[in-house]
C-alpha positions in Angstrom: 30.1 46.8 -50.4 27.9 49.4 -49.0 28.9 50.3 -45.4 26.2 48.8 -42.8 23.6 51.8 -42.0 23.8 52.9 -38.5 20.7 52.2 -36.7 18.4 54.8 -35.5 18.4 55.2 -32.0 15.9 57.0 -29.2 14.8 57.3 -25.5 12.0 54.7 -24.3 9.2 55.2 -22.3 11.4 54.2 -19.2 14.6 56.5 -20.0 16.3 54.1 -21.8 18.5 54.8 -25.2 17.4 52.1 -27.2 18.5 51.0 -31.0 15.7 50.2 -33.3 15.6 46.9 -35.4 13.3 46.7 -38.5 10.4 44.7 -38.6 7.5 44.1 -38.8 4.5 41.4 -38.2 0.8 40.7 -39.8 -2.1 41.2 -36.9 -5.0 40.4 -39.9 -4.7 40.2 -44.0 -8.3 40.3 -44.8 -6.9 41.2 -48.5 -8.0 44.3 -50.3 -6.6 47.5 -50.4 -7.0 49.4 -47.0 -4.1 48.8 -44.7 -3.3 50.3 -41.1 0.0 50.3 -40.1 0.8 50.2 -36.2 4.0 51.6 -35.8 6.0 52.7 -39.0 9.1 51.4 -37.6 12.9 53.5 -37.8 12.5 53.4 -42.0 9.1 54.7 -43.2 10.1 54.7 -47.0 11.6 50.9 -47.1 8.1 49.8 -45.3 6.3 51.6 -47.9 8.4 49.4 -50.1 7.2 46.5 -49.3 3.4 47.4 -49.6 1.2 46.7 -52.5 1.8 50.1 -55.0 -2.3 50.7 -55.0 -2.3 50.3 -51.3 -4.5 52.8 -48.9 -2.5 53.9 -46.0 -3.3 55.2 -42.8 -1.0 54.8 -39.5 -0.8 55.4 -36.0 2.1 56.1 -34.4 3.3 56.9 -30.7 3.6 61.2 -30.4 6.9 60.2 -28.8 7.9 58.2 -31.5 7.6 60.7 -33.6 9.1 63.3 -31.7 12.6 61.3 -31.3 12.7 60.1 -35.0 13.5 63.9 -37.0 12.8 65.5 -39.9 14.8 62.8 -42.5 12.0 60.1 -40.6 9.2 62.4 -40.8 10.0 63.5 -44.5 10.2 59.7 -45.7 6.6 58.9 -44.7 5.0 59.0 -48.4 2.6 62.0 -48.6 -0.4 60.0 -49.2 -0.7 58.0 -46.0 -2.4 59.3 -43.4 -1.9 59.0 -39.9 -4.9 58.6 -37.6 -5.4 58.7 -33.6 -8.2 56.3 -33.6 -9.4 53.2 -35.4 -12.2 50.6 -35.1 -10.5 46.9 -35.0 -13.7 45.1 -36.8 -13.8 47.4 -39.9 -11.8 44.4 -41.7 -8.4 45.9 -42.9 -5.0 44.5 -43.4 -3.1 45.4 -40.2 0.5 45.2 -39.9 2.1 46.2 -36.4 5.8 47.4 -35.4 7.6 44.3 -33.6 9.3 46.5 -31.3 6.5 49.2 -30.7 5.4 47.6 -27.7 8.9 47.3 -26.2 9.8 50.9 -26.5 6.2 52.3 -25.5 4.2 50.3 -23.7 1.8 52.5 -21.9 0.5 54.2 -25.4 0.9 50.6 -27.4 -0.4 48.1 -24.8 -4.3 49.8 -25.0 -4.1 49.6 -28.4 -3.8 46.1 -28.9 -6.4 45.6 -26.1 -8.8 47.1 -28.3 -7.1 44.9 -31.2 -8.1 42.0 -28.9 -11.1 42.8 -27.2 -13.0 45.3 -29.7 -16.9 44.9 -28.0 -16.2 44.8 -24.5 -18.5 42.4 -22.3 -21.8 44.2 -20.8 -22.9 41.9 -18.2 -21.1 42.3 -14.8 -20.5 39.2 -12.7 -20.3 38.5 -9.2 -16.7 36.7 -9.9 -13.1 37.8 -9.0 -10.4 36.9 -11.4 -6.7 35.5 -10.0 -4.2 34.2 -11.6 -4.0 30.2 -12.4 -1.0 29.6 -10.1 -0.8 25.8 -9.4 0.6 25.0 -5.7 0.2 28.9 -4.4 -0.2 29.4 -0.9 -2.4 32.2 -0.8 -4.7 32.0 -3.4 -6.6 29.2 -2.2 -7.2 30.9 1.4 -8.0 34.5 -0.8 -10.6 32.4 -2.4 -12.4 30.7 0.5 -12.5 34.4 2.3 -13.7 36.2 -1.4 -16.6 33.4 -1.2 -17.6 34.7 2.4 -18.1 38.2 1.2 -20.5 36.7 -1.5 -18.1 36.2 -4.8 -17.2 33.4 -6.4 -13.1 33.3 -7.6 -12.1 32.2 -10.7 -8.5 31.3 -11.9 -8.1 32.3 -15.4 -5.1 31.8 -17.4 -2.9 34.0 -20.0 -4.6 32.4 -22.4 -8.2 32.2 -20.8 -8.5 35.7 -20.0 -9.5 36.9 -22.8 -12.6 34.4 -23.4 -13.7 35.2 -19.8 -13.9 38.7 -21.0 -15.5 38.6 -24.0 -18.2 36.8 -22.1 -18.5 38.7 -19.1 -17.0 41.7 -17.0 -16.1 40.4 -13.7 -15.8 42.8 -10.6 -12.2 42.5 -9.9 -8.7 41.5 -10.9 -6.9 40.1 -8.1 -3.0 39.5 -8.0 -0.7 38.8 -5.7 3.1 39.8 -6.5 1.8 40.8 -9.7 1.7 37.4 -11.0 -0.9 36.9 -13.8 0.8 40.6 -15.4 3.1 41.1 -17.9 6.6 43.5 -17.5 5.0 45.6 -20.5 1.2 45.9 -18.9 -1.2 44.0 -21.9 -3.0 42.5 -19.5 -3.8 45.7 -17.1 -4.6 47.3 -20.6 -7.0 44.1 -21.1 -8.9 44.2 -18.1 -8.8 48.1 -18.4 -10.3 47.7 -22.1 -12.5 45.4 -20.3 -13.8 47.7 -17.5 -12.3 45.3 -14.4 -10.4 47.0 -11.9 -7.1 45.4 -11.2 -5.7 45.4 -7.4 -2.3 43.8 -7.2 -1.1 42.7 -3.6 2.4 43.1 -2.9 3.5 40.1 0.2 7.0 40.5 -0.7 9.1 43.7 -1.2 7.1 45.6 -4.0 10.6 47.2 -5.9 11.6 44.0 -5.7 8.4 42.2 -7.7 9.0 46.3 -10.0 12.1 45.4 -10.7 11.2 43.4 -13.7 8.4 45.5 -15.4 8.7 47.7 -18.2 5.6 49.7 -18.0 4.8 53.3 -16.0 1.3 51.4 -16.3 1.9 50.0 -13.4 1.5 53.5 -11.5 -2.2 53.2 -12.4 -2.9 50.1 -10.5 -4.7 49.8 -7.3 -1.7 49.0 -4.9 -1.7 46.8 -1.6 1.4 46.3 0.3 2.0 44.3 3.4 4.5 46.8 4.7 3.6 50.2 5.1 7.3 51.7 4.7 6.8 51.1 1.3 3.7 53.9 0.8 5.7 56.7 0.6 8.3 55.3 -1.5 5.9 54.2 -4.0 3.9 57.7 -3.8 7.3 58.9 -4.5 7.6 56.8 -8.0 4.4 58.1 -9.4 1.6 55.2 -7.7 -1.1 56.6 -7.4 -3.6 54.9 -5.6 -1.6 52.4 -2.5 -3.0 51.6 0.8 -1.6 49.0 3.6 -2.7 45.4 3.7 -1.1 43.2 6.3 -0.5 40.0 6.1 -3.5 37.6 7.8 -4.8 34.4 8.8 -6.0 31.5 7.1 -9.5 29.8 8.9 -8.0 26.4 8.4 -5.1 27.2 10.8 -8.1 27.5 13.5 -8.9 24.4 13.3 -4.7 22.7 14.1 -4.5 20.5 16.7 -0.9 19.3 18.5 -0.2 16.4 16.4 4.0 16.2 17.1 4.3 15.4 20.5 8.2 15.0 20.5 8.0 19.0 19.7 6.3 19.7 23.0 8.9 21.0 24.5 11.1 22.1 21.7 11.3 25.7 20.3 10.8 25.6 16.7 12.2 27.7 13.8 10.1 27.3 10.3 11.3 28.5 7.1 13.8 28.6 4.1 17.6 30.0 3.7 16.6 31.7 0.2 13.6 32.1 -1.8 12.9 30.6 -5.0 15.6 31.4 -8.0 17.8 33.9 -6.0 20.9 33.7 -7.4 19.3 34.4 -10.8 17.4 37.5 -9.0 20.9 38.8 -7.7 23.2 37.6 -10.3 26.4 39.6 -10.4 25.5 41.6 -7.4 26.9 41.0 -3.7 26.6 43.5 -0.8 28.9 46.8 -0.6 31.6 45.6 1.1 32.3 49.1 2.9 28.8 48.5 4.6 28.7 44.5 5.3 30.8 44.7 8.7 28.4 47.3 9.6 25.2 45.4 8.7 26.9 43.0 10.9 27.5 44.4 14.2 23.9 45.9 13.9 22.1 42.9 13.6 24.8 41.8 17.2 23.2 44.7 19.0 19.6 44.0 18.0 19.4 46.5 14.9 18.0 46.2 11.6 20.1 47.0 8.9 16.9 46.8 6.4 15.7 47.5 3.1 15.4 51.4 4.0 18.7 51.3 5.9 21.2 50.4 3.0 19.2 52.2 0.5 19.8 55.8 2.5 23.5 54.4 2.7 23.9 53.6 -0.7 22.4 56.7 -1.9 19.9 55.1 -4.1 16.6 57.8 -4.5 15.4 55.9 -7.3 14.4 52.3 -7.5 12.2 51.9 -10.7 13.1 51.5 -13.2 16.2 49.6 -13.3 18.0 47.3 -11.1 18.9 49.9 -8.2 16.3 48.1 -6.2 18.3 45.1 -6.7 21.5 46.1 -5.8 19.6 47.5 -2.4 17.9 44.2 -1.8 21.2 42.0 -2.1 22.5 43.8 1.5 19.1 43.3 2.7 18.6 39.6 1.8 22.4 38.6 3.2 22.0 40.4 5.9 18.5 38.7 6.2 20.2 34.8 5.9 23.1 36.2 8.9 20.2 37.0 10.8 18.3 33.6 11.0 21.8 31.5 11.1 22.6 34.1 14.0 18.7 33.1 15.6 19.1 29.4 14.9 22.1 29.5 17.0 21.0 31.3 19.9 17.9 29.5 19.9 19.7 26.5 20.2 20.9 27.3 23.5 17.4 27.1 24.9 18.9 23.1 24.7 15.9 21.8 22.5 15.2 23.6 18.9 13.8 21.7 15.9 14.3 23.2 12.1 11.9 22.9 9.4 12.9 23.8 6.1 15.4 23.5 3.1 18.5 21.2 3.4 20.6 24.3 3.9 20.0 24.2 7.5 21.4 21.0 7.9 24.9 22.2 8.2 23.9 24.0 11.0 22.5 21.6 13.3 23.9 20.9 15.9 23.4 18.6 18.9 20.9 20.4 20.4 19.3 20.7 16.9 16.9 18.7 15.1 16.2 18.8 11.3 13.1 18.2 9.8 12.3 18.6 6.2 9.3 21.3 4.9 6.2 20.3 5.0 3.1 21.4 3.3 1.6 24.7 3.9 -2.0 24.9 5.5 -2.6 21.7 8.2 0.4 20.0 8.1 2.3 23.1 9.6 0.0 24.6 11.5 0.4 20.9 13.4 4.0 22.1 13.8 3.3 25.4 15.3 0.4 23.7 17.6 3.0 21.3 18.8 6.1 22.8 19.6 6.4 24.7 22.8 7.1 28.1 20.9 7.7 28.9 17.7 10.9 31.6 16.8 10.4 34.2 14.1 12.7 36.4 12.5 11.5 38.5 9.8 13.7 39.6 6.5 15.5 43.4 6.6 13.9 43.0 2.7 10.8 45.1 4.6 11.6 47.5 7.0 8.0 47.6 8.7 7.2 43.6 7.7 5.3 41.0 9.5 5.5 37.3 8.4 2.8 34.6 7.8 4.0 33.0 10.7 3.0 36.4 13.0 -0.7 35.5 12.0 -0.8 31.4 11.9 1.1 30.6 14.9 -1.6 32.0 16.9 -4.5 31.2 14.8 -2.7 27.1 15.3 -2.8 27.4 19.0 1.0 28.1 19.1 3.0 30.4 20.9 5.7 32.8 18.6 8.4 34.8 19.7 9.1 37.4 17.6 12.2 39.6 16.8 11.7 43.2 16.8 10.0 44.9 13.8 8.3 48.3 14.2 5.7 45.9 12.2 4.6 44.4 15.2 2.4 48.4 15.9 -0.1 46.3 14.0 -0.8 44.6 17.4 -1.8 45.6 21.0 1.1 46.3 23.0 0.0 44.3 25.7 0.4 41.1 23.5 3.4 42.0 21.4 5.6 42.5 24.6 5.9 39.2 26.5 6.8 37.5 23.0 9.5 40.0 21.3 13.2 40.1 21.3 15.7 42.2 19.9 19.0 40.1 20.2 19.2 36.9 19.0 21.1 36.0 22.8 17.9 36.9 24.6 15.8 34.0 22.8 16.6 31.1 24.8 16.0 33.7 27.9 12.4 34.4 26.4 11.0 30.9 26.0 11.6 30.0 29.6 9.8 33.7 30.4 6.8 33.4 28.2 6.2 29.6 29.8 4.6 30.8 33.0 1.6 32.9 31.0 1.5 31.1 27.9 -1.6 30.0 28.1 -3.3 33.2 28.5 -1.3 34.8 26.0 -2.3 31.8 23.5 -6.0 32.5 23.8 -5.6 36.6 23.8 -3.6 36.3 20.4 -6.3 33.9 19.1 -8.9 35.9 20.1 -7.3 39.0 18.0 -6.2 37.5 15.1 -9.8 36.1 15.0 -11.6 38.9 15.2 -9.6 41.3 13.5 -7.1 39.8 11.0 -8.2 37.0 8.9 -8.0 37.0 4.9 -12.1 37.5 5.8 -10.6 41.1 7.0 -8.4 41.2 4.1 -10.4 40.8 1.5 -13.2 43.2 2.6 -11.1 45.6 3.4 -10.5 45.3 -0.5 -14.1 45.5 -1.7 -14.2 48.4 0.8 -11.5 50.4 -0.7 -12.2 49.9 -4.1 -15.6 50.6 -3.9 -14.7 54.1 -2.1 -12.3 54.4 -4.9 -15.2 54.2 -7.5 -17.4 55.8 -5.5 
């Protein structure tokens, strides 16, 4: 029995060593003697043996693959095969594609595959914005209303329906929240680039957490918007070519809120989840560095923030992409955020009346002064809670060093009053508005709740005007369109 031949190995586009597997798949087989090979794989001689003897063969190969494959691999390519750098996808030849090619060098192969899928891009420009079809999304409906006010129709498309759309027309923009609708190897991005449609990705959460699942360097070519401007510099340092700060905002429907829960009139209200969806899977096998954890908890008690930047610095992590380093940093910030929310709830309860609205995990913190409320739908139901409470207590996640939450906009738009923890992201608003409602230490919440009551009507009115005139989703989508038009000029 012959010994098993060791698998050839090379370094992929992200710098990781990978073993090469055999295997090609048919893209199209119309018949005839003309063949086009998209990637040769680890064994060109073996591949030649599987083609018809009379085959006339051309091949397209990634230069990085050729450079690493070695002299023996290059010598195994039949001398009659002709290397090409481009091809016409409509010429009707037999096409085979190396299965592993896209995973190894997606920045090279994704545009090639896009050319196969969309050989002749549509020329007709449409006044539409494409967004991914995400059932139950909180932001896309608000964005759709905002884009409509700017004269653009929003169309939600599935991955399967995207190609059909691009064959008929060229939309003005593809707008994604947290890379939704895109894929980790950049195929959708390449298809949209082929169609001449700019792609904007708005990271409303930690961008490096979003990027931790992305396997192509092509994300650096996207128009990136971030809600937390702390990430602008690090993203550029990681190769992003276009990054802009775009804060969260208020949906117009919150301005229509009315108090509908009179039992909350003298109560503080905390709204939020104890964890984001799939947290356990996202951070599988990770836990905060034990040597730093006690220090982080002490900081929370002093009103300091052991945020994402702090954890990255203390862990000595500079490269947050590619790989899982971003999550190794993030687990510390995430667990510190959970401890912070627990502390905020405990101290807010000292006011005497506190309602906590969120997932069932908060029930264990419900004492005599705490009423648990199950989650309510985002929109009018939540706006009614905000408008009804004496004050809403906010807590910003340390995953966003200079971040704000949706509550910084929605509570005031609904006519409520927000008590917010101190984050440098508050510099977005006038200092005379933030100073009366900001706490640094959780133990100051009850006192602040009493002090703010005397000037509450005036504060609410001033905040509502500020949000309405500067911080709605219409303001944000207008900024997106202006930025993209400026980039194209």
